[in-house]
SETI-913809 format. One line per 3 residues: number of its first residue (from 1); their letters; for each residue x negated, y, z negated of N, C-alpha, C. Coordinates in nm, 4 decimals. Example, Ala and Ser with C-alpha at 12.3 -4.5 7.8 and 13.67 -1.06 7.14 Angstrom:
2
1) as) -1.3190:-0.5690:-0.7800:-1.2300:-0.4500:-0.7800:-1.3200:-0.3300:-0.7800 | -1.2850:-0.2250:-0.7080:-1.3670:-0.1060:-0.7140:-1.2900:0.0030:-0.7870
# end
This chain:
120
1) mns) 10.2942:5.9648:3.5729:10.2210:5.8585:3.5077:10.0752:5.8564:3.5558 | 10.0560:5.8777:3.6869:9.9228:5.8795:3.7442:9.8403:5.9956:3.6876 | 9.9020:6.1126:3.6738:9.8305:6.2283:3.6193:9.7977:6.2082:3.4717
4) lrr) 9.8832:6.1392:3.3982:9.8560:6.1096:3.2576:9.7344:6.0188:3.2450 | 9.7203:5.9237:3.3341:9.6054:5.8324:3.3334:9.4775:5.9100:3.3637 | 9.4829:6.0025:3.4583:9.3657:6.0836:3.4931:9.3234:6.1713:3.3750
7) isi) 9.4224:6.2287:3.3087:9.3914:6.3139:3.1938:9.3255:6.2323:3.0840 | 9.3746:6.1131:3.0575:9.3150:6.0308:2.9514:9.1747:5.9845:2.9900 | 9.1511:5.9557:3.1193:9.0162:5.9171:3.1633:8.9205:6.0347:3.1496
10) igf) 8.9655:6.1530:3.1875:8.8813:6.2731:3.1737:8.8511:6.2989:3.0269 | 8.9510:6.2857:2.9407:8.9297:6.3037:2.7968:8.8311:6.2033:2.7422 | 8.8397:6.0776:2.7873:8.7459:5.9745:2.7440:8.6042:6.0098:2.7873
13) cis) 8.5879:6.0549:2.9109:8.4551:6.0917:2.9622:8.3957:6.2084:2.8830 | 8.4760:6.3069:2.8532:8.4281:6.4217:2.7753:8.3869:6.3773:2.6360 | 8.4672:6.2918:2.5724:8.4339:6.2411:2.4393:8.3034:6.1628:2.4428
16) ffm) 8.2868:6.0778:2.5444:8.1648:5.9993:2.5574:8.0441:6.0906:2.5738 | 8.0571:6.1936:2.6578:7.9479:6.2882:2.6799:7.9102:6.3601:2.5504 | 8.0091:6.4034:2.4732:7.9819:6.4759:2.3482:7.9137:6.3849:2.2464
19) iaq) 7.9548:6.2585:2.2377:7.8906:6.1651:2.1449:7.7469:6.1403:2.1876 | 7.7227:6.1233:2.3171:7.5869:6.1011:2.3672:7.4974:6.2210:2.3362 | 7.5492:6.3428:2.3535:7.4712:6.4638:2.3232:7.4407:6.4714:2.1749
22) sln) 7.5356:6.4351:2.0912:7.5155:6.4378:1.9465:7.4055:6.3403:1.9059 | 7.4044:6.2221:1.9646:7.2999:6.1238:1.9343:7.1638:6.1725:1.9807 | 7.1584:6.2383:2.0967:7.0314:6.2948:2.1442:6.9812:6.4023:2.0500
25) aqs) 7.0690:6.4872:2.0016:7.0291:6.5942:1.9102:6.9773:6.5380:1.7795 | 7.0326:6.4271:1.7327:6.9890:6.3680:1.6075:6.8544:6.2996:1.6229 | 6.8186:6.2551:1.7439:6.6930:6.1842:1.7636:6.5738:6.2787:1.7782
28) iqi) 6.5971:6.4084:1.7944:6.4884:6.5053:1.8046:6.4232:6.5203:1.6679 | 6.2922:6.5057:1.6636:6.2218:6.5142:1.5367:6.1640:6.6540:1.5187 | 6.1872:6.7100:1.4033:6.1309:6.8395:1.3684:6.0022:6.8126:1.2915
31) pae) 5.8921:6.8762:1.3314:5.7674:6.8509:1.2600:5.7807:6.8857:1.1127 | 5.7194:6.8026:1.0296:5.7290:6.8225:0.8850:5.6651:6.9543:0.8436 | 5.5602:6.9929:0.9139:5.4885:7.1147:0.8778:5.4799:7.2031:1.0007
34) spd) 5.5702:7.2990:1.0152:5.5627:7.3875:1.1302:5.4972:7.5185:1.0860 | 5.4041:7.5689:1.1651:5.3335:7.6915:1.1288:5.4275:7.8107:1.1186 | 5.3975:7.8992:1.0267:5.4771:8.0188:1.0045:5.3914:8.1397:1.0420
37) fkv) 5.4161:8.1961:1.1615:5.3398:8.3107:1.2119:5.4254:8.4353:1.1954 | 5.3766:8.5310:1.1174:5.4527:8.6529:1.0888:5.3687:8.7768:1.1143 | 5.4359:8.8794:1.1609:5.3782:9.0129:1.1727:5.4731:9.1039:1.0952
40) fpn) 5.4213:9.1746:0.9962:5.5096:9.2548:0.9119:5.4395:9.3809:0.8644 | 5.5114:9.4846:0.8291:5.6541:9.5032:0.8523:5.6802:9.5208:1.0016 | 5.7963:9.4790:1.0431:5.8321:9.4860:1.1842:5.9806:9.5155:1.1950
43) pnq) 6.0225:9.6294:1.2448:5.9429:9.7372:1.3048:5.8599:9.8113:1.1997 | 5.7573:9.8752:1.2477:5.6614:9.9409:1.1611:5.6526:10.0894:1.1958 | 5.6070:10.1671:1.1014:5.5801:10.3091:1.1249:5.4345:10.3224:1.1714
46) ses) 5.4062:10.4182:1.2572:5.2714:10.4297:1.3146:5.1650:10.4590:1.2098 | 5.2025:10.5210:1.0986:5.1026:10.5526:0.9961:5.0844:10.4405:0.8937 | 5.1602:10.3324:0.9050:5.1526:10.2212:0.8096:5.0601:10.1111:0.8601
49) dty) 5.0106:10.0309:0.7665:4.9303:9.9142:0.8025:5.0197:9.8050:0.8589 | 4.9641:9.7237:0.9465:5.0344:9.6084:1.0022:4.9615:9.4838:0.9559 | 5.0360:9.3875:0.9029:4.9783:9.2649:0.8507:5.0149:9.1475:0.9400
52) vsl) 4.9216:9.0540:0.9549:4.9432:8.9321:1.0306:4.9200:8.8156:0.9357 | 5.0137:8.7202:0.9366:5.0041:8.6049:0.8488:5.0322:8.4780:0.9287 | 4.9517:8.3758:0.9067:4.9760:8.2439:0.9647:4.9540:8.1420:0.8543
55) qgf) 5.0603:8.0749:0.8142:5.0551:7.9745:0.7089:5.1011:7.8407:0.7653 | 5.0552:7.7318:0.7046:5.0975:7.5988:0.7466:5.0307:7.5508:0.8735 | 4.9132:7.6033:0.9033:4.8406:7.5652:1.0241:4.6954:7.5439:0.9857
58) kae) 4.6405:7.4293:1.0180:4.5036:7.3973:0.9800:4.4073:7.4330:1.0930 | 4.3201:7.5277:1.0642:4.2159:7.5690:1.1586:4.1080:7.6400:1.0795 | 3.9865:7.6388:1.1311:3.8778:7.7087:1.0627:3.8805:7.8582:1.0901
61) nll) 3.9197:7.8958:1.2119:3.9274:8.0373:1.2454:4.0422:8.0598:1.3425 | 4.0769:8.1849:1.3567:4.1927:8.2244:1.4363:4.1557:8.3477:1.5167 | 4.1818:8.3447:1.6468:4.1594:8.4619:1.7312:4.2911:8.5365:1.7439
64) vvv) 4.2913:8.6627:1.7036:4.4110:8.7464:1.7128:4.3830:8.8586:1.8119 | 4.4745:8.8740:1.9087:4.4602:8.9780:2.0096:4.5917:9.0553:2.0160 | 4.5811:9.1884:2.0209:4.6982:9.2753:2.0335:4.6927:9.3410:2.1709
67) ydm) 4.8032:9.3271:2.2461:4.8156:9.3880:2.3782:4.9272:9.4910:2.3763 | 4.9078:9.5997:2.4537:5.0201:9.6920:2.4726:5.1062:9.6382:2.5868 | 5.2151:9.7064:2.6192:5.3079:9.6562:2.7202:5.2520:9.6647:2.8630
70) lgr) 5.1403:9.7313:2.8811:5.0748:9.7345:3.0115:4.9708:9.6234:3.0255 | 4.9553:9.5421:2.9193:4.8619:9.4311:2.9227:4.7218:9.4662:2.8799 | 4.7024:9.5895:2.8329:4.5691:9.6299:2.7871:4.5427:9.5742:2.6483
73) eiy) 4.4213:9.5253:2.6280:4.3827:9.4730:2.4968:4.3523:9.5901:2.4040 | 4.4267:9.5984:2.2952:4.4108:9.7072:2.1987:4.3201:9.6655:2.0838 | 4.3261:9.5380:2.0480:4.2571:9.4883:1.9295:4.2300:9.3406:1.9473
76) skv) 4.1134:9.2944:1.9044:4.0883:9.1503:1.8981:3.9911:9.1237:1.7843 | 4.0130:9.0115:1.7181:3.9283:8.9768:1.6046:3.9397:8.8271:1.5789 | 3.8277:8.7669:1.5423:3.8283:8.6286:1.4967:3.8353:8.6338:1.3446
79) qlm) 3.9345:8.5697:1.2900:3.9578:8.5712:1.1454:3.9276:8.4334:1.0885 | 3.8563:8.4278:0.9769:3.8264:8.3018:0.9103:3.9363:8.2696:0.8097 | 3.9616:8.1398:0.7903:4.0668:8.0972:0.6981:4.0264:8.1265:0.5541
82) eng) 4.1230:8.1753:0.4762:4.1035:8.2002:0.3332:4.2245:8.1468:0.2584 | 4.1994:8.0742:0.1507:4.3055:8.0222:0.0631:4.4109:7.9415:0.1388 | 4.3690:7.8613:0.2343:4.4607:7.7731:0.3047:4.5479:7.8397:0.4088
85) gfl) 4.5173:7.9644:0.4458:4.5977:8.0333:0.5469:4.5268:8.1590:0.5935 | 4.5931:8.2326:0.6780:4.5378:8.3566:0.7319:4.6292:8.4714:0.6927 | 4.5721:8.5782:0.6400:4.6458:8.7013:0.6107:4.5475:8.8158:0.6234
88) fti) 4.5744:8.9093:0.7131:4.4833:9.0224:0.7300:4.5579:9.1407:0.7886 | 4.4908:9.2548:0.7881:4.5464:9.3804:0.8367:4.4875:9.4109:0.9736 | 4.5733:9.4561:1.0636:4.5252:9.4993:1.1954:4.4807:9.6446:1.1831
91) ttd) 4.3525:9.6690:1.2092:4.3013:9.8056:1.2132:4.2282:9.8232:1.3452 | 4.2489:9.9337:1.4102:4.1862:9.9593:1.5398:4.0881:10.0751:1.5260 | 3.9693:10.0441:1.4750:3.8613:10.1419:1.4578:3.9071:10.2649:1.3795
94) gkq) 3.9798:10.2440:1.2715:4.0246:10.3545:1.1880:4.1485:10.4241:1.2388 | 4.1909:10.3961:1.3626:4.3109:10.4584:1.4177:4.4292:10.3653:1.3953 | 4.5463:10.4212:1.3826:4.6683:10.3424:1.3696:4.7221:10.3114:1.5090
97) lst) 4.8067:10.2102:1.5174:4.8725:10.1809:1.6447:4.9713:10.2923:1.6742 | 4.9701:10.3419:1.7969:5.0625:10.4492:1.8333:5.2013:10.3906:1.8590 | 5.2995:10.4766:1.8695:5.4375:10.4348:1.8926:5.4468:10.3517:2.0202
100) giy) 5.5152:10.2367:2.0114:5.5318:10.1505:2.1281:5.5624:10.0083:2.0886 | 5.5606:9.9212:2.1887:5.5852:9.7787:2.1692:5.4565:9.7050:2.2033 | 5.4195:9.6111:2.1174:5.2954:9.5366:2.1331:5.3244:9.3874:2.1295
103) lit) 5.2391:9.3103:2.1953:5.2450:9.1652:2.1888:5.1218:9.1188:2.1125 | 5.1451:9.0450:2.0057:5.0356:8.9927:1.9247:5.0263:8.8430:1.9504 | 4.9087:8.7973:1.9903:4.8866:8.6549:2.0113:4.7802:8.6068:1.9143
106) asa) 4.8022:8.4899:1.8618:4.7051:8.4258:1.7736:4.6800:8.2873:1.8306 | 4.5538:8.2481:1.8412:4.5237:8.1178:1.8993:4.4142:8.0474:1.8208 | 4.4339:7.9157:1.8077:4.3366:7.8275:1.7435:4.3745:7.6841:1.7766
109) ndk) 4.2763:7.5991:1.7881:4.2996:7.4563:1.8131:4.3909:7.4328:1.9331 | 4.3733:7.5054:2.0407:4.4536:7.4900:2.1629:4.6015:7.5202:2.1422 | 4.6358:7.5936:2.0392:4.7736:7.6369:2.0159:4.7751:7.7891:2.0198
112) vfh) 4.8824:7.8450:2.0759:4.8959:7.9899:2.0870:5.0292:8.0304:2.0253 | 5.0262:8.1327:1.9419:5.1459:8.1858:1.8772:5.1649:8.3292:1.9249 | 5.2901:8.3702:1.9446:5.3208:8.5045:1.9933:5.4206:8.5717:1.8997
115) qkl) 5.4032:8.7007:1.8820:5.4999:8.7840:1.8100:5.5025:8.9205:1.8763 | 5.6196:8.9803:1.8780:5.6340:9.1155:1.9290:5.6305:9.2092:1.8094 | 5.5640:9.3225:1.8228:5.5574:9.4236:1.7185:5.6103:9.5538:1.7737
118) ivk) 5.6999:9.6162:1.7021:5.7532:9.7470:1.7394:5.6980:9.8500:1.6417 | 5.6357:9.9541:1.6949:5.5812:10.0617:1.6130:5.6611:10.1868:1.6464 | 5.7231:10.2463:1.5432:5.8042:10.3667:1.5625:5.7236:10.4912:1.5385
# end
């Protein structure tokens, strides 16, 4: 009888915890307009163009920097907004990105966005 009481108390505590977690999850607000930062195609072929897109984010300009896995800066450019968003091609002085993994960061208005790019 004593063990049955303990089991029911433990079950009650677990149920209470799960309900509390569910209420916390429902109270989290998702921003109505979350920025959409894309790098495509990804993975990419080394001879293909790489495109960067940022939509749903209000800024006059955007700084885009591409780093290799050793932390070296491969590319950087300030891009101006066109047609309510940013869409441009990454070109590195006429050369294509060589095979490897890159980190692309875009920053504006004290916000930083990151994407990984794989070039085959």
